[in-house]
N, C-alpha and C positions, 0 to 999 in steps of 0.2 A: 205515504201508504199507496200500494198499487190500487188501480181502479176497480179490479175485480172484487166482488163482495163475498165470493166463496174462498175461504182460506184453503181448504183441502177438498179435492175431488178425486176419489178413487173409484174407478169404474171397471167392473168385471176382471179384477186382478187375480191372477193365479201365481202362487208361490210354492216352490218345492225345494226342500233342503235335503240333499241326499235322496233317500227313497221315500221321504215323508212329505206328503202334500199338506201344507199348512193352510193355505187359502185356495178356494176354488170359486171364482167369480165373486170376490169380495167387492162390495160397493159401499162407499161412505162419502157423504158430503157434509161439511161443517162450514157454516157461514160466519163472516166477521161479526163479532158481538155476541155470538151464541156460545156462552160458557158451557162446556160439555164435559161429562165424565164418561170414559170408556171403561166399563167395569166387567171383570171376568176372572175366573179362577186361574190358577197356574195351568199352563198348557193351552190357554184359550187362543193365543196368537198375539198377545199384547206386545211382547218384545219384537216380534216380527213386524208388526205394524210400525213401531218406532224405527226399526232398521230400514224400512221402506222410505220413511220420511227423510232419514239422514243419508240415503243413497248407499248404505252399507250393503243392502240387498237389492237385487233387480228382479222384477217379476218375469215370469215366462212370457216371451213375446207373443202378442196377439194383437192384430190390427184393430180389434174392437175394444181393447182395454187401454187405460192410461192412468197416470198419476199426475195430477196438476196441483201446484201450490200457487195460490194467488193467480190462478188462471193460466199458468205457464208450466210446460212440461220440462223445460230446460232452464236452469238457473246458474248464474255465476255464484259460487258459494259465498263470496264476499258480500254480494248484494243481498243474498237470501238472509244472511245473519242479522241484518237490520230490520227484517220483517217477521222472522219467526225464530225463537230461541228454544232449543230442545235440550232438556236437562234429564239425562238418563243415568242409571247406575253405572254404566260403562264409563261415563265421564269421570266418576269419582276415582276410578282406577287409572285413568289417563293422566291426571295431574301429578307432576313430580312431587314426591314426599317432602323434599327440602325447600320447595317454593314457599316464600313468605306470603301471607295473606294478600297484601297489596299487589303482588305479582300475579297471584291467581286471578284477581279481578282483571288486571291488564292483559292477561293472555287472551281474553275474549276478543280483543281487537284483531288478533292474528289467528285465533283458533289453535294455539300451540299449547304444549304441556308445561312450558316454563318460559321465562324471558331469555332470549338469546342476544348475542352481541350486536347482530345486524338490525335488531328491532329498535325503532325509535318512537317516542311518544311526545306529543305536543303538550304544552302546559294545560291546554283545554282538556285533553284526554286524561291527564293526571288529576285535574280538578274534578272531572266527571267521576273518576274512580273513587275519590275521596267522598264525593256526594253520595254515591251508591252505598259505600260502607256506612256512612252516617245513617242513611235511610234504613238499612238492615240492622243497625245496632251492633256492628262488628268493627267499628273504627279502632277500638282498643286492641284488636287482634291483628292489626295490619302488618306487624313484624313477626308474628308467630308462624313457624313452619306448618305446612299443611298437615303433616303426619302427627303433629303434636296437638292438633285440634280434636275436639269431640266430634262425633258424627253429625250432630246438629249444627255445629259451627261450620263444618265442611260443607254441609248442604246450603247454608246461607251464602258462603263464598261462591259456590257453583251457581247459585241463583244470581248473585251479583255479577258473575262473569257473563251471564246471558244478558242481564239488564244493561250492561255497559254499552251495548249497541242500540239501546232503546227500541227493541223489537215491538211490533204491534201485537204479537201473539206469543204466548209461552206454552210449551208442551212439557208437562211434568210427569215423570215416571215414578210413581209410588213415593212421593217426596217425604213422607213421615215414617217410612219403614225403618225400623231400628232405633227410632227416637224415643226418649222417655216422655212422660206425659207433658211436662213443662215445655220441652223443646218442640213437641208435636203441636201443642196449642199455639206457641209462638209462631211457628212456621205457617200454620193455617191462617193465623191472623194477618200475616204478611200477604199471603195469597188473596185474602179477602180485600185488603186495602188496595192491592194492584187491580183487582176487578172493579172496585169502586172508582179508581182513577181512569178506567177505560180500557185496561188491558183485557184482551180475550184470553181465557185460560182453557186449555184442553188437558184434562187430568186423566192419566192412564193408570189404573189401580185395581187391586182386588180388595182394598180396604174401604168399606162403606163409610167408616167414621171420618175418612179424609175428605168426603164430599161436603163442601161448605154450602150454606144457604143460597149464595149467589149463583151457584150452578143450577141451571133449570132443565137441561136436557141430559138424559142418561142413555147410553148405548150399551146393551149387554152382549158380550162376545163369549162364545163357548165353542170350543173345538173348531176354531176357524170360521165360525158362522155368526152372523148377527141374529140373535133370537128375539130381541126386543129393542125398540128405539122410540123414545118419546119423552113427554113431560115427566119430570122426576117424581111427582106425586102419584102418577099412574104406574110407574115402573117399580118404585121401591115399596113393595108390599110383601107380606109373608109368603104368599104362593109363588110369586114370580122369582123372588130371590132364593127361596127354597129349591125351586126347580133349577136355577142357575148353578147352585153349589151342590145339588143333589143331597140335601140334608134338611130336615125340618127346622125352621127358624122362626123366631118372633122378633119383628122389627119394632124398635122403640124410637119415637120421634119427639125431640125436644129442642126448642130454640132454633129450629131450622136444620138441625143435624139429625142423622139417623145412626142407629147402632143395632147390631144383631145380638140376639140372645138365643141359647139353645132351648129347645122345647123339651120339657121334662116328661117323664112317663105318666 
């Protein structure tokens, strides 16, 4: 693990796509060990935030702004993969539909969409892939084509693809979106176990029910601005969340989880 204690440092970052200014002086710091949820409605800038981390987007140049990951502004992508794993919805479209499950896991070593002839894997790497599939409960799907899997199964394989490099941190993009109740609960339980084992989780979502008890910090993002940042118990309440989504809500809290209900007449 790098010496720096701050995983992400974003300072005074400006991002414009076409004629639309997404961020204007965005600043976020997340320290190692600080399990964090970045919560916001559609259009808040969550996807742009992820694209900044993956280097798909570059901010407007400003000598007073920077994006640092583990204290460094420049990374070799191969080295970075072993420190931070980013699992986004774009990744689900990136994987070849015909790739069998075991190959989806192994593509994590090369960051590829499938296994190609020039790619070689050691016995240790193959055993690591088997171990990851066992941990995620998907070993029986190792030969199934990606396109033939359920959405929940695909999400587990994408998680395994990131875990193959044993990253210190995982950034998850709305991981339970589109999953049924059983698959949602299973995935959240995996995330909880990873945090209990020492992984730092950064959850980017607009689903409050995705936020597990182990996440203590919540950052609220709205229209490209941080409108609240702090301890989960202070942030997740009727007034603040109602203001975030611009609709009256009632928050229900049980077992460390939160859910929103509409406010009746």
